[in-house]
C-alpha positions as CSV (number, residue, x, y, z in Angstrom):
1,M,-1.3,1.3,9.8
2,L,1.6,0.7,12.0
3,A,5.2,-1.0,10.6
4,P,8.2,-1.7,12.2
5,H,10.9,0.6,10.8
6,A,14.8,-0.6,11.4
7,T,16.7,2.0,13.4
8,G,19.8,0.3,11.8
9,S,21.5,-0.2,15.3
10,S,23.7,-3.1,15.7
11,Q,20.8,-4.3,18.2
12,R,18.5,-5.3,16.0
13,E,16.4,-2.4,17.6
14,S,13.1,-1.4,15.8
15,S,11.4,1.5,16.2
16,W,7.4,2.0,15.1
17,Q,6.1,5.2,12.9
18,M,2.6,5.7,11.4
19,W,3.9,5.5,7.5
20,P,7.2,6.1,5.8
21,L,8.3,9.8,4.9
22,P,7.9,10.6,1.4
23,T,11.7,10.6,-0.5
24,S,12.3,14.2,-0.3
25,V,11.5,14.3,3.4
26,A,13.6,11.6,4.5
27,N,16.3,12.4,2.5
28,G,16.5,16.2,3.3
29,Q,16.1,17.1,-0.7
30,V,14.9,20.2,-2.0
31,G,11.9,19.2,-3.7
32,S,10.9,17.1,-6.5
33,A,12.2,17.7,-10.1
34,G,8.7,18.8,-10.8
35,H,8.3,21.4,-7.8
36,Q,12.3,22.9,-9.1
37,A,10.4,23.1,-13.0
38,R,7.8,25.2,-11.5
39,G,9.7,27.2,-9.5
40,R,8.5,25.9,-6.0
41,T,11.8,24.5,-4.0
42,G,12.1,22.9,-0.7
43,T,10.3,20.7,1.4
44,Q,7.2,22.7,2.7
45,Q,5.4,21.7,-0.3
46,D,5.9,17.9,-0.4
47,W,5.5,17.9,3.2
48,R,2.2,19.8,3.0
49,I,0.6,17.5,-0.3
50,W,2.0,14.6,2.0
51,S,0.0,15.2,4.6
52,S,-3.2,15.8,4.0
53,S,-2.9,12.7,2.3
54,R,-2.4,11.1,5.1
55,E,-4.6,13.1,7.2
56,W,-7.1,12.1,4.6
57,E,-6.1,8.0,5.0
58,I,-6.4,7.6,8.5
59,K,-9.7,10.0,9.1
60,W,-11.8,9.2,6.1
61,P,-12.7,5.7,7.0
62,V,-13.8,6.6,10.4
63,I,-16.4,9.1,7.6
64,R,-17.0,6.3,6.3
65,R,-17.9,4.2,9.1
66,T,-19.4,7.1,11.0
67,Y,-21.4,8.6,8.0
68,A,-23.9,6.8,5.6
69,V,-22.1,8.2,2.3
70,R,-23.7,8.2,-1.0
71,D,-21.6,8.2,-3.8
72,A,-18.5,7.3,-1.8
73,V,-16.3,7.7,-4.9
74,A,-17.6,11.3,-5.5
75,A,-17.4,12.2,-1.6
76,A,-13.9,10.6,-0.8
77,A,-12.3,13.0,-4.2
78,F,-14.2,15.7,-2.9
79,A,-12.6,15.0,0.9
80,L,-9.3,14.5,-0.6
81,D,-8.9,18.1,-1.7
82,R,-10.6,20.3,1.5
83,T,-9.0,18.1,4.6
84,Y,-10.3,20.8,6.7
85,L,-13.5,19.0,6.5
86,L,-12.5,15.9,7.8
87,D,-12.3,17.4,11.6
88,L,-15.5,19.0,11.2
89,L,-17.2,15.7,10.0
90,L,-15.9,14.3,13.3
91,E,-16.7,16.7,15.6
92,A,-20.2,17.4,14.5
93,Y,-21.4,13.6,14.2
94,P,-22.2,12.9,18.1
95,R,-23.1,16.5,18.7
96,L,-26.1,15.6,15.4
97,A,-26.9,13.1,16.6
98,S,-26.9,13.3,20.3
99,L,-30.1,15.3,19.3
100,F,-31.6,13.0,17.5
101,E,-33.8,10.1,18.5
102,P,-31.6,7.0,18.5
103,G,-30.9,5.0,15.4
104,C,-31.2,8.6,13.4
105,A,-29.6,8.2,9.8
106,I,-26.5,10.9,9.3
107,R,-25.8,11.0,5.8
108,L,-23.1,12.4,3.8
109,D,-23.4,13.4,0.0
110,R,-21.5,15.8,-2.5
111,A,-24.1,18.2,-3.2
112,A,-24.1,20.8,-6.2
113,D,-25.2,24.0,-5.7
114,P,-27.7,24.5,-9.0
115,D,-27.8,27.8,-8.8
116,V,-23.8,28.4,-9.0
117,A,-21.8,26.5,-11.7
118,D,-18.8,24.2,-10.3
119,R,-19.8,24.6,-6.9
120,R,-19.9,21.8,-4.6
121,Y,-20.5,21.2,-1.1
122,F,-20.6,18.5,1.4
123,L,-24.2,18.1,2.8
124,V,-24.9,16.5,6.1
125,T,-28.6,15.3,6.3
126,A,-30.1,14.4,9.8
127,M,-32.9,11.9,8.4
128,T,-35.7,11.9,11.4
129,S,-39.0,10.2,11.9
130,L,-39.6,13.4,14.6
131,P,-43.0,16.0,13.8
132,V,-41.2,18.9,11.8
133,G,-41.4,21.5,14.4
134,E,-39.7,19.2,16.9
135,A,-36.8,18.1,14.4
136,L,-36.0,21.7,13.0
137,A,-36.1,22.9,16.8
138,R,-33.1,20.5,17.3
139,M,-31.5,21.1,14.3
140,D,-31.7,24.8,15.7
141,R,-30.2,23.9,18.8
142,F,-27.6,21.5,17.0
143,A,-26.7,25.2,15.0
144,D,-26.8,27.7,17.7
145,E,-24.4,25.2,20.3
146,W,-22.1,23.8,17.6
147,W,-22.1,24.7,14.1
148,L,-22.5,28.8,14.1
149,S,-18.9,29.0,15.9
150,H,-17.4,26.3,13.9
151,I,-18.9,27.6,10.4
152,A,-16.0,29.8,9.7
153,R,-13.8,26.4,9.3
154,A,-15.8,25.6,6.8
155,G,-16.1,27.9,4.7
156,R,-18.7,27.4,2.1
157,D,-18.3,23.7,1.7
158,L,-20.4,22.1,4.8
159,V,-24.0,22.1,4.7
160,F,-26.3,20.6,7.6
161,V,-30.2,19.9,6.7
162,V,-32.9,18.0,8.7
163,D,-34.9,15.3,6.4
164,F,-37.8,13.1,7.2
165,A,-37.9,9.6,6.9
């Protein structure tokens, strides 16, 4: 989403920027009144919130086009609170898709842990028609070749499984 941004020169030059800066960052102010009331000053807090939401705005639509997302509203809200998962989801998809048959649907759901109250996570499911043994072997290969070296980045918020169509 590019938008023209006038530079203010007399030659009517223009430059391009991805999005407008938050008011507090653009004006060099020391945080908003709400942040000051809560004892948080400076633009770092404003910048982190703005940066996370911008990252989500850019990456979430790509994820929506890539994965078969069920309950998109709940998934979007979950992703907005956990933007650190967005890169993992984008990195994981081609690796997972390459291991299964062409046309294999890869589904993304926000799931709940039935044993732990208020625990939510993303569940990525490779829907396959492969024989059980072969499908499980491919999921093990995905784990060995990629997932186990990236699992720390996800915390407990991302799980990969295989299911049979």
